[in-house]
ROFI-754618 format. One record per residue: x, y, z of N, C-alpha, C in turn; residue in one letter. Coordinates in nm, 4 decimals. Layout:
ATOM        nxx        nyy        nzz       caxx       cayy       cazz        cxx        cyy        czz   voro
ATOM          X          Y          Z          X          Y          Z          X          Y          Z      A
...
This chain:
ATOM        nxx        nyy        nzz       caxx       cayy       cazz        cxx        cyy        czz   voro
ATOM     0.7360     0.2383    -1.8642     0.6283     0.1996    -1.9554     0.5057     0.1490    -1.8778      X
ATOM     0.5295     0.0605    -1.7780     0.4187     0.0075    -1.6979     0.3489     0.1206    -1.6238      X
ATOM     0.4272     0.2144    -1.5700     0.3705     0.3289    -1.4982     0.2802     0.4106    -1.5902      X
ATOM     0.3247     0.4326    -1.7139     0.2463     0.5112    -1.8095     0.1171     0.4392    -1.8466      X
ATOM     0.1248     0.3086    -1.8688     0.0047     0.2312    -1.9044    -0.0945     0.2328    -1.7890      X
ATOM    -0.0439     0.2065    -1.6673    -0.1310     0.2056    -1.5494    -0.1962     0.3421    -1.5290      X
ATOM    -0.1174     0.4479    -1.5442    -0.1707     0.5837    -1.5258    -0.2774     0.6138    -1.6305      X
ATOM    -0.2526     0.5746    -1.7555    -0.3496     0.5990    -1.8619    -0.4808     0.5265    -1.8382      X
ATOM    -0.4736     0.3991    -1.7997    -0.5949     0.3217    -1.7736    -0.6721     0.3764    -1.6537      X
ATOM    -0.5983     0.4146    -1.5494    -0.6637     0.4697    -1.4310    -0.7327     0.6021    -1.4621      X
ATOM    -0.6675     0.6861    -1.5416    -0.7307     0.8131    -1.5786    -0.8557     0.7891    -1.6635      X
ATOM    -0.8485     0.6902    -1.7519    -0.9618     0.6623    -1.8400    -1.0836     0.6134    -1.7614      X
ATOM    -1.0602     0.5198    -1.6692    -1.1721     0.4594    -1.5966    -1.2083     0.5310    -1.4660      X
ATOM    -1.1099     0.5898    -1.3983    -1.1374     0.6392    -1.2634    -1.1111     0.7850    -1.2354      X
ATOM    -1.0489     0.8584    -1.3302    -1.0178     1.0000    -1.3096    -0.9687     1.0278    -1.1674      X
ATOM    -0.8549     0.9710    -1.1268    -0.8104     0.9831    -0.9872    -0.7926     1.1273    -0.9405      X
ATOM    -0.8422     1.1532    -0.8217    -0.8224     1.2817    -0.7546    -0.7294     1.2544    -0.6374      X
ATOM    -0.6136     1.3175    -0.6384    -0.5112     1.2882    -0.5387    -0.4825     1.4124    -0.4558      X
ATOM    -0.4969     1.4003    -0.3256    -0.4669     1.5118    -0.2354    -0.3512     1.4740    -0.1436      X
ATOM    -0.2778     1.5742    -0.0988    -0.1648     1.5515    -0.0098    -0.0335     1.5253    -0.0804      X
ATOM    -0.0235     1.5613    -0.2085     0.1012     1.5378    -0.2824     0.2196     1.6093    -0.2172      X
ATOM     0.1907     1.7174    -0.1466     0.2983     1.7915    -0.0802     0.3622     1.7107     0.0335      X
ATOM     0.2978     1.6022     0.0733     0.3516     1.5180     0.1806     0.4470     1.4100     0.1308      X
ATOM     0.4658     1.4018    -0.0004     0.5580     1.3035    -0.0568     0.7014     1.3531    -0.0364      X
ATOM     0.7847     1.2774     0.0360     0.9223     1.3224     0.0617     1.0096     1.3150    -0.0635      X
ATOM     1.1097     1.4006    -0.0683     1.2009     1.4020    -0.1820     1.3069     1.2935    -0.1731      X
ATOM     1.3358     1.2495    -0.0518     1.4406     1.1488    -0.0354     1.4148     1.0667     0.0909      X
ATOM     1.4928     0.9607     0.1060     1.4826     0.8774     0.2256     1.3911     0.7583     0.2070      X
ATOM     1.4117     0.6587     0.2916     1.3295     0.5384     0.2844     1.1931     0.5647     0.3465      X
ATOM     1.0934     0.4970     0.2918     0.9545     0.5227     0.3312     0.8752     0.3932     0.3288      X
ATOM     0.7843     0.3795     0.4257     0.6825     0.2747     0.4206     0.5487     0.3419     0.3949      X
ATOM     0.4855     0.3078     0.2830     0.3496     0.3545     0.2547     0.2536     0.2505     0.3103      X
ATOM     0.1607     0.2932     0.3950     0.0586     0.2012     0.4453    -0.0762     0.2479     0.3917      X
ATOM    -0.1438     0.1614     0.3190    -0.2686     0.1997     0.2533    -0.3774     0.0967     0.2783      X
ATOM    -0.5018     0.1421     0.2765    -0.6131     0.0482     0.2850    -0.6268    -0.0251     0.1518      X
ATOM    -0.7024    -0.1340     0.1526    -0.7050    -0.2224     0.0359    -0.8481    -0.2594     0.0000      X
ATOM    -0.8984    -0.2023    -0.1108    -1.0365    -0.2265    -0.1520    -1.0497    -0.2939    -0.2877      X
ATOM    -0.9391    -0.2984    -0.3625    -0.9491    -0.3487    -0.4994    -0.8116    -0.3914    -0.5493      X
ATOM    -0.8112    -0.4759    -0.6527    -0.6863    -0.5112    -0.7196    -0.6162    -0.3877    -0.7747      X
ATOM    -0.6896    -0.2793    -0.7956    -0.6331    -0.1578    -0.8535    -0.5435    -0.0800    -0.7588      X
ATOM    -0.5536    -0.1032    -0.6281    -0.4851    -0.0184    -0.5312    -0.3338    -0.0135    -0.5529      X
ATOM    -0.2727    -0.1295    -0.5736    -0.1290    -0.1330    -0.5984    -0.0914    -0.0590    -0.7256      X
ATOM    -0.1725    -0.0760    -0.8299    -0.1467    -0.0078    -0.9569    -0.1586     0.1442    -0.9407      X
ATOM    -0.2547     0.1870    -0.8589    -0.2735     0.3300    -0.8335    -0.1494     0.3896    -0.7683      X
ATOM    -0.0975     0.3216    -0.6663     0.0224     0.3710    -0.5981     0.1420     0.3753    -0.6927      X
ATOM     0.1620     0.2686    -0.7678     0.2751     0.2633    -0.8610     0.2638     0.3718    -0.9678      X
ATOM     0.1423     0.3944    -1.0167     0.1221     0.4898    -1.1259     0.1473     0.6337    -1.0835      X
ATOM     0.1059     0.6696    -0.9625     0.1083     0.8108    -0.9249     0.2115     0.8475    -0.8192      X
ATOM     0.2842     0.7492    -0.7656     0.3917     0.7817    -0.6722     0.5161     0.8120    -0.7543      X
ATOM     0.5857     0.9227    -0.7283     0.6976     0.9628    -0.8155     0.8177     0.8694    -0.8117      X
ATOM     0.8336     0.7916    -0.7035     0.9480     0.7015    -0.6935     0.9040     0.5571    -0.7167      X
ATOM     1.0028     0.4728    -0.7414     0.9738     0.3301    -0.7578     0.9272     0.2729    -0.6243      X
ATOM     0.8232     0.1928    -0.6289     0.7678     0.1293    -0.5104     0.7907    -0.0214    -0.5180      X
ATOM     0.8336    -0.0784    -0.4077     0.8419    -0.2245    -0.3960     0.7271    -0.2697    -0.3068      X
ATOM     0.6724    -0.3844    -0.3358     0.5649    -0.4342    -0.2504     0.5517    -0.5851    -0.2599      X
ATOM     0.4889    -0.6384    -0.1577     0.4617    -0.7812    -0.1515     0.3196    -0.8041    -0.2003      X
ATOM     0.2974    -0.9127    -0.2701     0.1636    -0.9430    -0.3200     0.1339    -1.0909    -0.2991      X
ATOM     0.0092    -1.1197    -0.2689    -0.0323    -1.2591    -0.2481    -0.0038    -1.3404    -0.3740      X
ATOM     0.0455    -1.4602    -0.3535     0.0887    -1.5444    -0.4650    -0.0229    -1.5696    -0.5668      X
ATOM    -0.1483    -1.5831    -0.5196    -0.2573    -1.6154    -0.6123    -0.2811    -1.5062    -0.7156      X
ATOM    -0.2425    -1.3811    -0.6820    -0.2637    -1.2706    -0.7753    -0.1814    -1.2864    -0.9032      X
ATOM    -0.0684    -1.3550    -0.8919     0.0194    -1.3729    -1.0076    -0.0388    -1.4722    -1.1077      X
ATOM    -0.1441    -1.5422    -1.0676    -0.2077    -1.6386    -1.1568    -0.3254    -1.5782    -1.2337      X
ATOM    -0.3628    -1.4544    -1.1995    -0.4748    -1.3889    -1.2680    -0.4292    -1.3340    -1.4032      X
ATOM    -0.5098    -1.3546    -1.5092    -0.4728    -1.3057    -1.6426    -0.4489    -1.1549    -1.6419      X
ATOM    -0.3383    -1.1125    -1.6983    -0.3072    -0.9705    -1.7062    -0.2481    -0.9163    -1.5773      X
ATOM    -0.3125    -0.9436    -1.4661    -0.2675    -0.8933    -1.3362    -0.1284    -0.9462    -1.3032      X
ATOM    -0.1097    -1.0769    -1.3189     0.0187    -1.1378    -1.2875     0.1327    -1.0781    -1.3678      X
ATOM     0.1080    -1.0538    -1.4959     0.2105    -0.9959    -1.5833     0.2510    -0.8570    -1.5348      X
ATOM     0.1509    -0.7742    -1.5025     0.1785    -0.6392    -1.4530     0.2559    -0.6442    -1.3216      X
ATOM     0.2170    -0.7336    -1.2316     0.2835    -0.7430    -1.1024     0.4316    -0.7784    -1.1182      X
ATOM     0.4602    -0.8718    -1.2077     0.5993    -0.9110    -1.2284     0.6815    -0.7953    -1.2845      X
ATOM     0.6254    -0.7247    -1.3819     0.6965    -0.6125    -1.4430     0.7196    -0.5012    -1.3404      X
ATOM     0.6246    -0.4818    -1.2489     0.6374    -0.3777    -1.1476     0.7322    -0.4181    -1.0353      X
ATOM     0.7774    -0.5426    -1.0364     0.8730    -0.5855    -0.9355     0.8116    -0.6362    -0.8069      X
ATOM     0.6839    -0.6718    -0.8107     0.6194    -0.7259    -0.6913     0.6750    -0.8649    -0.6609      X
ATOM     0.6777    -0.8987    -0.5335     0.7277    -1.0285    -0.4892     0.6109    -1.1151    -0.4430      X
ATOM     0.5929    -1.2339    -0.5037     0.4831    -1.3219    -0.4607     0.5104    -1.3829    -0.3238      X
ATOM     0.4149    -1.3739    -0.2349     0.4312    -1.4241    -0.0994     0.3187    -1.5218    -0.0659      X
ATOM     0.3577    -1.6388    -0.0162     0.2600    -1.7350     0.0331     0.2255    -1.6986     0.1775      X
ATOM     0.1063    -1.7366     0.2222     0.0631    -1.7056     0.3584     0.1611    -1.7568     0.4627      X
ATOM     0.2215    -1.8705     0.4355     0.3102    -1.9315     0.5352     0.4541    -1.8829     0.5235      X
ATOM     0.4810    -1.7884     0.4330     0.6186    -1.7444     0.4096     0.6415    -1.6005     0.4542      X
ATOM     0.5905    -1.5648     0.5711     0.6056    -1.4272     0.6181     0.7513    -1.3905     0.6424      X
ATOM     0.8338    -1.4878     0.6800     0.9756    -1.4597     0.7042     1.0433    -1.4105     0.5772      X
ATOM     1.0069    -1.4702     0.4628     1.0630    -1.4281     0.3344     1.0194    -1.2854     0.3038      X
ATOM     0.8934    -1.2555     0.3323     0.8418    -1.1214     0.3080     0.9127    -1.0172     0.3922      X
ATOM     0.9335    -1.0469     0.5204     1.0027    -0.9538     0.6099     1.1472    -0.9324     0.5662      X
ATOM     1.2109    -1.0388     0.5210     1.3496    -1.0275     0.4749     1.3588    -0.9375     0.3527      X
ATOM     1.2692    -0.9586     0.2570     1.2670    -0.8762     0.1359     1.2385    -0.7301     0.1710      X
ATOM     1.1379    -0.7090     0.2576     1.0989    -0.5735     0.2957     1.2133    -0.5012     0.3666      X
ATOM     1.2822    -0.5719     0.4536     1.3950    -0.5119     0.5251     1.5063    -0.4721     0.4290      X
ATOM     1.5329    -0.5546     0.3301     1.6356    -0.5232     0.2305     1.5997    -0.3980     0.1521      X
ATOM     1.4724    -0.3856     0.1147     1.4277    -0.2668     0.0414     1.4511    -0.1413     0.1249      X
ATOM     1.4120    -0.1463     0.2508     1.4234    -0.0293     0.3378     1.5691     0.0037     0.3709      X
ATOM     1.6488    -0.0977     0.3959     1.7896    -0.0731     0.4253     1.8624    -0.0143     0.3049      X
ATOM     1.8076    -0.0401     0.1859     1.8646     0.0167     0.0645     1.8102     0.1553     0.0317      X
ATOM     1.7286     0.2108     0.1222     1.6758     0.3454     0.1016     1.5532     0.3519     0.0127      X
ATOM     1.4855     0.2382    -0.0088     1.3720     0.2328    -0.0995     1.2384     0.2680    -0.0364      X
ATOM     1.1355     0.2599    -0.1194     0.9975     0.2828    -0.0768     0.9225     0.1508    -0.0817      X
ATOM     0.8624     0.1151     0.0306     0.7888    -0.0105     0.0413     0.6420     0.0195     0.0662      X
ATOM     0.5539    -0.0441    -0.0097     0.4098    -0.0278     0.0102     0.3544    -0.1521     0.0802      X
ATOM     0.2734    -0.1280     0.1842     0.2126    -0.2374     0.2585     0.0636    -0.2101     0.2767      X
ATOM    -0.0175    -0.3129     0.2531    -0.1606    -0.3061     0.2846    -0.1790    -0.3787     0.4169      X
ATOM    -0.1891    -0.3066     0.5292    -0.1903    -0.3726     0.6602    -0.3120    -0.4613     0.6851      X
ATOM    -0.4187    -0.4436     0.6064    -0.5340    -0.5318     0.6221    -0.5025    -0.6732     0.5722      X
ATOM    -0.4003    -0.6837     0.4877    -0.3558    -0.8149     0.4416    -0.4409    -0.8773     0.3330      X
ATOM    -0.5493    -0.8133     0.2967    -0.6373    -0.8655     0.1918    -0.7312    -0.7536     0.1465      X
ATOM    -0.8012    -0.7773     0.0368    -0.8996    -0.6806    -0.0104    -1.0209    -0.6839     0.0822      X
ATOM    -1.0651    -0.5670     0.1259    -1.1800    -0.5551     0.2159    -1.3011    -0.5093     0.1354      X
ATOM    -1.4062    -0.5878     0.1380    -1.5284    -0.5569     0.0640    -1.6224    -0.4772     0.1559      X
ATOM    -1.6143    -0.3470     0.1475    -1.6964    -0.2621     0.2341    -1.6356    -0.1242     0.2445      X
ATOM    -1.6999    -0.0370     0.3186    -1.6560     0.1014     0.3243    -1.5571     0.1308     0.4362      X
ATOM    -1.5537     0.0474     0.5398    -1.4629     0.0727     0.6507    -1.3291     0.0039     0.6313      X
ATOM    -1.2535    -0.0043     0.7399    -1.1245    -0.0723     0.7382    -1.1369    -0.2095     0.8026      X
ATOM    -1.0591    -0.3046     0.7536    -1.0516    -0.4345     0.8183    -0.9454    -0.4307     0.9274      X
ATOM    -0.9340    -0.5356     1.0075    -0.8308    -0.5410     1.1120    -0.6911    -0.5304     1.0501      X
ATOM    -0.6031    -0.4571     1.1166    -0.4666    -0.4386     1.0674    -0.3726    -0.5430     1.1273      X
ATOM    -0.2888    -0.5992     1.0416    -0.1802    -0.6843     1.0880    -0.0642    -0.5933     1.1291      X
ATOM     0.0254    -0.6440     1.2150     0.1275    -0.5581     1.2737     0.2636    -0.5640     1.2030      X
ATOM     0.2725    -0.6325     1.0892     0.4012    -0.6443     1.0202     0.4622    -0.5105     0.9839      X
ATOM     0.3795    -0.4173     0.9380     0.4293    -0.2848     0.8996     0.4898    -0.2137     1.0206      X
ATOM     0.4253    -0.2293     1.1391     0.4731    -0.1631     1.2601     0.6075    -0.2205     1.3025      X
ATOM     0.6221    -0.3525     1.2910     0.7501    -0.4164     1.3223     0.8603    -0.3599     1.2336      X
ATOM     0.8345    -0.3531     1.1016     0.9343    -0.3033     1.0079     0.9691    -0.1573     1.0353      X
ATOM     0.8671    -0.0756     1.0618     0.8904     0.0659     1.0873     0.9774     0.0862     1.2107      X
ATOM     0.9459     0.0140     1.3178     1.0216     0.0270     1.4417     1.1622    -0.0333     1.4285      X
ATOM     1.1703    -0.1494     1.3684     1.2981    -0.2195     1.3558     1.3979    -0.1397     1.2721      X
ATOM     1.3490    -0.0716     1.1687     1.4383     0.0003     1.0768     1.4364     0.1515     1.0973      X
ATOM     1.3465     0.2021     1.1829     1.3362     0.3462     1.2032     1.2975     0.4198     1.0763      X
ATOM     1.2028     0.3623     1.0037     1.1629     0.4170     0.8736     1.0417     0.5082     0.8835      X
ATOM     1.0440     0.6166     0.8084     0.9308     0.7079     0.7990     0.8091     0.6349     0.7431      X
ATOM     0.6921     0.6595     0.8018     0.5675     0.5965     0.7584     0.4743     0.7042     0.7024      X
ATOM     0.4114     0.6747     0.5896     0.3132     0.7665     0.5312     0.1808     0.6932     0.5145      X
ATOM     0.0774     0.7320     0.5910    -0.0554     0.6716     0.5734    -0.1214     0.7225     0.4444      X
ATOM    -0.1861     0.6311     0.3738    -0.2567     0.6642     0.2490    -0.3933     0.5965     0.2521      X
ATOM    -0.4974     0.6712     0.2188    -0.6292     0.6082     0.2064    -0.6792     0.6222     0.0633      X
ATOM    -0.7462     0.5180     0.0189    -0.7947     0.5094    -0.1187    -0.9422     0.4748    -0.1165      X
ATOM    -1.0211     0.5438    -0.1990    -1.1618     0.5085    -0.2178    -1.1926     0.5081    -0.3677      X
ATOM    -1.2937     0.4330    -0.4049    -1.3407     0.4323    -0.5433    -1.2808     0.3251    -0.6316      X
ATOM    -1.1664     0.2690    -0.5930    -1.1083     0.1635    -0.6771    -1.1994     0.0414    -0.6810      X
ATOM    -1.2768     0.0218    -0.5722    -1.3681    -0.0925    -0.5684    -1.4889    -0.0738    -0.6592      X
ATOM    -1.5163     0.0484    -0.7006    -1.6246     0.0694    -0.7972    -1.5739     0.0522    -0.9403      X
ATOM    -1.4424     0.0759    -0.9606    -1.3838     0.0594    -1.0942    -1.3499    -0.0874    -1.1208      X
ATOM    -1.2899    -0.1539    -1.0235    -1.2653    -0.2983    -1.0332    -1.3150    -0.3612    -0.9029      X
ATOM    -1.4427    -0.4021    -0.9010    -1.4995    -0.4615    -0.7792    -1.4337    -0.5940    -0.7412      X
ATOM    -1.4582    -0.6362    -0.6187    -1.4071    -0.7638    -0.5701    -1.4553    -0.8773    -0.6606      X
ATOM    -1.3677    -0.9730    -0.6849    -1.3970    -1.0930    -0.7652    -1.4169    -1.0639    -0.9134      X
ATOM    -1.3613    -0.9529    -0.9609    -1.3639    -0.9264    -1.1042    -1.2362    -0.8553    -1.1448      X
ATOM    -1.1987    -0.8654    -1.2719    -1.0842    -0.7900    -1.3223    -1.1261    -0.7018    -1.4396      X
ATOM    -1.2567    -0.6980    -1.4664    -1.3097    -0.6157    -1.5754    -1.3398    -0.4764    -1.5219      X
ATOM    -1.2694    -0.3725    -1.5703    -1.2913    -0.2378    -1.5167    -1.4239    -0.1754    -1.5599      X
ATOM    -1.4751    -0.0890    -1.4721    -1.5938    -0.0088    -1.4985    -1.5554     0.1375    -1.4781      X
ATOM    -1.6423     0.2274    -1.5155    -1.6144     0.3686    -1.4938    -1.6548     0.4081    -1.3523      X
ATOM    -1.5730     0.4905    -1.2897    -1.6008     0.5352    -1.1534    -1.5154     0.6555    -1.1195      X
ATOM    -1.5064     0.6873    -0.9922    -1.4259     0.8004    -0.9462    -1.3367     0.7540    -0.8322      X
ATOM    -1.2070     0.7718    -0.8499    -1.1081     0.7276    -0.7523    -1.0524     0.8468    -0.6756      X
ATOM    -1.0357     0.8288    -0.5458    -0.9726     0.9309    -0.4610    -0.8565     0.8667    -0.3855      X
ATOM    -0.7468     0.9407    -0.3727    -0.6347     0.8966    -0.2901    -0.5880     1.0147    -0.2061      X
ATOM    -0.5796     0.9926    -0.0751    -0.5366     1.0980     0.0173    -0.4074     1.0550     0.0844      X
ATOM    -0.3053     1.1407     0.0758    -0.1731     1.1123     0.1320    -0.1542     1.1992     0.2557      X
ATOM    -0.1295     1.1359     0.3698    -0.1143     1.2096     0.4951     0.0306     1.2531     0.5158      X
ATOM     0.0500     1.3426     0.6115     0.1848     1.3835     0.6498     0.2597     1.2628     0.7072      X
ATOM     0.3887     1.2619     0.6897     0.4691     1.1475     0.7322     0.4828     1.1391     0.8838      X
ATOM     0.5003     1.0173     0.9317     0.5276     0.9907     1.0729     0.6749     0.9524     1.0845      X
ATOM     0.7464     1.0199     1.1707     0.8860     0.9847     1.1971     0.8885     0.8767     1.3054      X
ATOM     0.9452     0.7640     1.2735     0.9498     0.6514     1.3672     1.0925     0.6295     1.4161      X
ATOM     1.1084     0.6269     1.5472     1.2399     0.6018     1.6058     1.2742     0.4526     1.5982      X
ATOM     1.3992     0.4251     1.5644     1.4434     0.2855     1.5528     1.4476     0.2177     1.6891      X
ATOM     1.3979     0.0948     1.6930     1.3975     0.0145     1.8151     1.4633    -0.1195     1.7821      X
ATOM     1.5664    -0.1548     1.8543     1.6409    -0.2766     1.8221     1.5536    -0.4017     1.8303      X
ATOM     1.4706    -0.4088     1.9333     1.3855    -0.5266     1.9545     1.2417    -0.4806     1.9816      X
ATOM     1.1631    -0.4549     1.8741     1.0261    -0.4042     1.8924     0.9402    -0.4984     1.9771      X
ATOM     0.8736    -0.4434     2.0775     0.7882    -0.5223     2.1653     0.6443    -0.5236     2.1131      X
ATOM     0.5718    -0.6265     2.1530     0.4344    -0.6448     2.1073     0.3465    -0.5252     2.1420      X
ATOM     0.3616    -0.4704     2.2628     0.2749    -0.3593     2.3031     0.3040    -0.2333     2.2226      X
ATOM     0.4315    -0.2127     2.1865     0.4677    -0.0959     2.1056     0.4093    -0.1090     1.9650      X
ATOM     0.4155    -0.2301     1.9090     0.3595    -0.2532     1.7755     0.2077    -0.2375     1.7776      X
ATOM     0.1442    -0.2885     1.8814    -0.0012    -0.2787     1.8922    -0.0449    -0.1343     1.9060      X
ATOM     0.0276    -0.0551     1.9860    -0.0067     0.0866     2.0039     0.0063     0.1620     1.8723      X
ATOM     0.1129     0.1335     1.7981     0.1335     0.1989     1.6689     0.0262     0.1562     1.5700      X
ATOM    -0.0103     0.0294     1.5759    -0.1132    -0.0236     1.4869    -0.2488     0.0433     1.5130      X
ATOM    -0.2848     0.0586     1.6389    -0.4109     0.1238     1.6741    -0.4106     0.2704     1.6341      X
ATOM    -0.2956     0.3349     1.6514    -0.2833     0.4752     1.6118    -0.3053     0.4912     1.4618      X
ATOM    -0.2459     0.4004     1.3839    -0.2607     0.4064     1.2381    -0.4058     0.3835     1.1972      X
ATOM    -0.4691     0.2800     1.2537    -0.6075     0.2487     1.2177    -0.6991     0.3670     1.2481      X
ATOM    -0.6819     0.4285     1.3640    -0.7637     0.5435     1.4022    -0.7407     0.6605     1.3071      X
ATOM    -0.6147     0.6838     1.2737    -0.5811     0.7946     1.1842    -0.6402     0.7736     1.0447      X
ATOM    -0.6307     0.6514     0.9942    -0.6808     0.6240     0.8602    -0.8335     0.6249     0.8550      X
ATOM    -0.8985     0.5830     0.9632    -1.0455     0.5944     0.9710    -1.0864     0.7406     0.9593      X
ATOM    -1.0135     0.8288     1.0282    -1.0433     0.9712     1.0216    -1.0188     1.0254     0.8813      X
ATOM    -0.9114     0.9811     0.8184    -0.8804     1.0249     0.6823    -0.9921     0.9869     0.5858      X
ATOM    -1.0489     0.8679     0.6033    -1.1577     0.8228     0.5153    -1.2794     0.9133     0.5260      X
ATOM    -1.3058     0.9681     0.6439    -1.4212     1.0574     0.6604    -1.3983     1.1917     0.5924      X
ATOM    -1.2739     1.2222     0.5601    -1.2394     1.3519     0.5025    -1.2371     1.3507     0.3501      X
ATOM    -1.2555     1.2336     0.2903    -1.2548     1.2251     0.1420    -1.3954     1.2485     0.0897      X
């Protein structure tokens, strides 16, 4: 029901154009890494991804009218800034259970056209669990629901799904390996943004 409502609202306000659907795997655990420009980004992924997505969300979002209710129904887990260990534990459980986890590596909504600095939590999880990673870039959600507002406007949303990255499992991921993977992702997603 939540997926249908989210999809209907997104189609009404943003007419999403989605490319790369052929890159969505039929099975197996996956980490989706996406840029973050609007409160709508999580709803967009949940609405148009064929499988159930689990994700972590900043605790303050659950206090926003309407937004908090949707997040709870979608199964999002509220995370405080100081509780990263809880987030990693939850994320690891999702992946070990064969699920799909969505992560915004910028860690917050970025007000602008480029990418913000990426945190390395996604890289740690990918390496530690040997999970397939799928980069996703989103544009236009910030025109439909701009920063510091929850009132939607009409706009045009684009989502591009890249081919998956196969990540080899590493028992004890090192800082340099995570940093290299993080830089590779940022560079790849910057290029993807130029192609939309």
